[in-house]
N, C-alpha and C positions, 0 to 999 in steps of 0.2 A: 891234639886236644887243645881247645881254646882256654886260655886262663882268664882270671878275673878282670884284668885290664881290658882285654878285647871284648869280653861279655858286656862290661859296662859301656864301652865305646859304642858297640852296636845297639845296645838298649837305648842309650841316650840319643842316638840318631833315629830312634823309633823304627828300627828295621830288624828287630829280633823279638822283643817282648814288651808288653805294656799291661798294667803299670809296672814300673821298675822301682824296687826298694833296695837301697844300699845295704840294709840290714840282712837281706836275703842272699847277698852275693857271697859266695864261698871261693876259696882259691882256684878251684877248677870246675865249679858248678854253680847253679842258681837254685835256691830253695823255692818251690812253688807252694802256693797256699790253696786251701780248699774253698771252693765256691759256696754259694748259698743254697744249692738244691741237690737232691739226690733222686735217683730213680730206683724203685724197688721192683724186683722181678715177680711176675705172676707166671702162670704156665705159658711158655713160649712168647711172652711179651712183658713189657714193663708198665708199671702204673704211671700215672702222671707225676711230674716232678713235684717233690714235696719241699716246701721252704722250711728252713730252720729259724728264720727270723720271725719273731712274734712280739709285737708291741715294742720294738726297739731293743729287745733282749735276745741274745743268742741262746737258742735252745739246742743243746747237743743231741745228736741222734745216737742211739745205742745200737751198734751192730752186734747182733746176737751170735753166739758160737755156731760155726758152720753155716753162716748166712752170707749172701752175696748181694752187692748193690753197686750202682754206678754213681759216680760223682764227677766233678769237673774242676779245673783250676780257675781261680779268679783271673789269672793272667791270660792274655791273648797273645799267641805267638804268630810271628810273620817271618818265616825263615827264608833268607835269600838263597839264590841258586848255588852258592858255594859252601853252604853249612847244613849239617844234619844234627839232630839232637837225639839223646837217649834218656828216657825217663826211668828213674829208679826210685824205689821206696826209701824212706828214712830208716836208718839202723835202729833207732829207739823204738819206732813203731813196729818194726819187724820183730824185735826182741819181746814185744808185748803180744805177738801173735797175729798182727795185721799184715796180710799180703796185699800189695798194691801193684796193679797192672801186670800184664804178662805180654803185652804188645807195645813195648815202649819206644819203638823207633819213630822219630819225627822226621819225615822226609824233607829234603830241600824243596822249597816252594810251598810247604804247608802253611795255611793261614787259619787260625781259629783257637778256641780254648781246647785244652787237652781233656779227653774223657778218661777218668780213672776207674779201674775195676777193683773193687774191694772184696776181699774174702777174709773172714775171721777163722783162724785155726786155733784160737785161744779158747780155753774152757770157761771164760767169763765174757760179759759184754764189753765191747770196746767203744769208747766215747769218741765221736767224730764231731768237730765243731767248725763252723764257718770261719775262715781266716787262719786256721791252724796250718803250720808247715806240714805238708802231707807228702812231699816227694822232692826229688832234686833232678835237675836236668843237666846233663853234660853235653857240650857242643864240640863238634869236630869239623875241621875244614875238609872239603872234598878236594882231592888232588887232580881230578880230571873232569871234563864235561860229562854230563849225564846223558843217557840215551833216552830214558823216559823221565818226564818231569811230573812230580806229584800234583802240581797245580793243574795239570791237564788231565790226569788219569785218576786222581785220588778219590776214594769213596767218601771220605769224611772232611774234605776241605770246606772251610767256612763254618764248621760246627760251633754251636753255642750251647752251653749247659751239657748235662749228661746225655750223650747221644746213643740211642739204642743201636743194636747191630742192624746192618742193612738187610740181612736175611737170617733166618733161624735155621739151625741144623737139626 
């Protein structure tokens, strides 16, 4: 696992994530922040992205109980070939009933914003605001060369904003 010293070094070399904020650096992870848009599901597809920013004021989105939505990080990631990341939710948000992501592996070679999958299991609405700390990413060094490289085979490389699934089930 990579510690804060190496996370900072890689971020400052602009080869891990951007923008980088020292306040979001933790001893063994980096806190990611929620972007400005969400995508709301309709039957087998998502509505257009909806902005929270209105006349310079941040308008929180209220995720209703048992509802699902997609968001994304403000940060853009650019993982080198020897590092993978794992996205996890924040403990305080989880204790309030918000489940974040279930597909949290960030492959080596991935480039783009991270799409976040939100589900509310709370009996009350959960307020989501642009810029809030929404998750944390842990980074790990890969100990041997890869056989398949995400940059070449990945479905979601280069994504920006909440990205819908490539196919519906």
